[in-house]
N, C-alpha and C positions, 0 to 999 in steps of 0.2 A: 865742704862746702866751700866755693869760691866765695871771693869777697865781692862779686860781681851784683850781689843782692841789693834790691831797692832800699829806699830810705824807709820801707815800711817793716824792714826787719833790723833787729840789733844782734851783734853777736855775743855770745855767751860770756867770753872773756870781759866785755864791757858792763853787762850786768854785774857780774862779779866783783869786778874793780869798784865800780861804784857801791857796792853792798858793803864792801871793807873800808872803803873812804868813810862813809856814813857811821860806822859803828863807833862808839865811844866808849872809855875804860870801865863805865859804869854799867854797860849794858849787861843784859843776861847771856849776849853772845859774844861777848869778849873773850879773849884769850883762846880764839877756836883758829885751828890753823887754815892756811888757806887749800891746802889739800882736802881737808875735809868740807871745806865749802864748795870745791869744785866739784867733789864726788857728790854733793846732794844736789848742785845744780844740775848736773848731767841725768840724774835719776828725775828732777823736775822738768829737763825739757822733753825726756823719753814719755814720761806721764800725760803731758799735754799734748804731744804728739799722738797720743792714742784716743784723747777724749775732746780736746779743746782745740788744738791750731795742727791738724793733721798736715803733714809736707807730702803732697802726691806727685810723684815724680813718673816720667815716661821715658822708656827705654826701648831700643830695637833690639832683639836678640835674636842668633842666627839659631834655626833649629837644628840639632844633631840629629841627621839622616840615619844614623846607623841603629837608633831606639825611637825615633820621634819624639823627642824631649828637648824642653830648655831649660837652662840652670837658673834656679831663682837668684834674684840680687843679693850681695851680701848683707845690704838693709833693709832686706825684704821684711816687711808686718804683715800686710795683708794685700788681698788684691782687690783692683778697682774694677779693671776692664783688661780683657785681651783681645788684640785684634790684629788686622793687617790692612795697613794703608792703600786706599784705592788711588785711579788717576784723578780724582775729584779732590785728593788731600784730606777726605774723611774717615776715620777709623770704622772698618766693618767689623763689628765685634763678633767673636766666635761663641758658641754656645756651651755652657757648662754641662758636661755629661757624667755624671756620678757612675755610671756603669762601665768606664773604659778599664780595661784591666791593666794593673801595676803589680800584680803579685810577684812574690820571690819565692823562693825554694829554698831550704836546708841541703846544705852541704857538707860532705865529709864527716857522716854521723857513723855512729858504732852500729856494724853490721850485725851484731850479735843479738840486738835488741830489735825486733820486729815492730815495736812501737814508736820507734824513734820517726817513721816516716820514709822521706826519701833517702835511698842509699846511694853513695857515690862508690862505685865499681873499683876506683883506683886505690883505695886505702880502707882499712878498718880500723882506724882511730878517730876518736872524738875531736874535733876542731874546736875550739870555742876561745870567745874574746877574753884577753887578762887585763884590759887597760881599764878597768872599771874601779871605783873607789874602794869598794869591799870585793878584793878576791876570794868569794867563797862559794860553793857548788850551789846554792841556792841562788846566786846571782849571774851565772853563767849563761850566755845567750850564744847559741850556736850560730856560726858563719851563715849567711846567706848570701844569693846571687839572684840578678831580675831573671824572672821567668814567664814572659808574657805570652807565650803560646798558648793555644787551645788545650782544654783540659782534655784529659782521655776519657772517650765515651762520650763526648758532648755533640750535640745534635744543632748545628749551626744555619743558618740559612732560610730556616723556615718560621716565616713571621705569622701563620696561620693560629697559633696557639693563644694569641692575646688579640686577633682583629677579631671587630665585630662582624657577624655574618648575619645578612637578613635574607629574606624570602622572596625579593623582587628581581626580575630577570635572571633568574637561576643564583642568585646569593652572592653576585660577584661586582656587580655595579655600585659604586660608591663606598665599598666596604673599607677603603684606606681613609676615609674622613676622620680628622682628629687626631691621626697619628703624627707624632713628632711635633708639628706647629711652628711657627716662626720662620723666618728666612736669615739664617746663617751661614756664614762663610766655612765653617768649619767646626769642631769640637774640642774640648779639652777638660783637663782634670786635673788639679792641684794635687800633688803627691810630696806631701810635707814630709814624709817618713824617709823619703831620699833627696829631699831638696830640690825637687823639681816639677815641671808640668809635664803632662803627657798630653800629646797632641794626637788628634784624630789621624791613623794612618792611611785615611782615603782621602784625605784633603789636599794634598800636594802641596802644601805650605813650606816655605823655605826660610822665611822671615817673619817674625811677628813684632807688634809692639804691645810692651806691655806696661800698664801704669797701676801702681800700687803705693800704698802708704808706707813711706821710710821711716827708720829709726834715726831720727836727726841727731840723737845722742852719739852714735858711730861716726858722724861726719868729722872730718879734718878739723873745719872750725864750725862747730853748731851755732845756729841763730835762732831767733825767736820773733815771733811777730810782736810788733811794738803793744796791739791789743792786749797780749799777755805778758808784757815786762813787769807791770806792777804785781801781777798774779804770782809771778816767779820769785819775785822779792820778797812777797810774805810766804810763800813757799819755803823759802830758804830759812826764813826768822822761827817760823813754825816747827820745821823739821829741826833746826839745833836746838831750840827750845826743849821740845819733845826728848831729846836725848839726855838732856841734865836733869839730876836728881835736885839740884838746888834750885830749879826754877819753882815757882809757886803754881799749884796748879789752876788757882784762877786766871794766870798769867800765859799758861798752855792754852786753856780754853778760850781765852780773847785772842791768840795769836790764831788757834784754830778756824775761830768764828770769822776774823779777817780774811785768812787765806780764802775759805770757800766763797764768801763774799765777793772778792776780788775775782776768783776764778768763775763764778757765775755771770760777773760783767762781762768778761773777756769772751767767755763762748757765746754769750748772747749780741755781741758785737760783729764775731766773726761768724756766726750761724745765720745773719739776718737774712730773713725771706720775704722779697718784696713783693707787690702787687703784680707786678708784670711775669715774675716766675710763676706765680699761683695761676694767672690767666693762661700762660703759656702750657702749663701741666693740663688743665681742664680741657683745653681744646684740642688736644693730642688725639689724632685720628688713630684708628687699630684696624687691622687688616683680618678679614675673615675667608676661609676657604670655601668656595661653592660646595654646596650639598644636593646630590642627584636626588 
């Protein structure tokens, strides 16, 4: 993260330095290394980013035309929206379709065992990954490759098996009412297994805008909102006391209560919902399709 953030953010380095400066020799957290304090502070920034002060970033990503996918950013945590920017400067969102295929198939399996599934005709040996922490047979995973083609024996293109049939005008007029819904520029599906997003192959999209919750702990210079600054200090003290057996139980309980109280206040300040926003939400119009 660059240092161009406004005054509403403070750097993690500043919070850690302030915490170290205010420690006295008789504090429960004294004699704690700077490395340990920074490590716990990074954990706190990450936890706050999940529940309190999420950093939503927006990136333009080029679609890989070979497989119609985009790679997720390195600091990706969760998706907010995905779409394309129109000439009006507005993001036209893509609709999520959980039926987009991103299947894989097993390659280089043992041809002597028909129960193993797909057989690679070029080899008769089983290829497995040996990079895991426990290199035992029970933990081996067969190599896989993307296989997004149609399934063998599938019947595609016929939508009649799920479309409502009526008996007016020979059963054809109006029978597509209610299918699909919405006005989307395309469709997508998040593929966390392969760290990418699958784009609808018929959308013709070459560049998309992705807005996502970022992992602030992975930034070059992590920052935190001033509303959550005091809560992060309380998080540091609470976690440092929690790890020490010499700290009394009542002090640990007090530190925990203080942290959750500051966290509650920070979340309330950052997540305020105004009267104007409520009225705007209530007055939104929705579109309906005509029914014959």
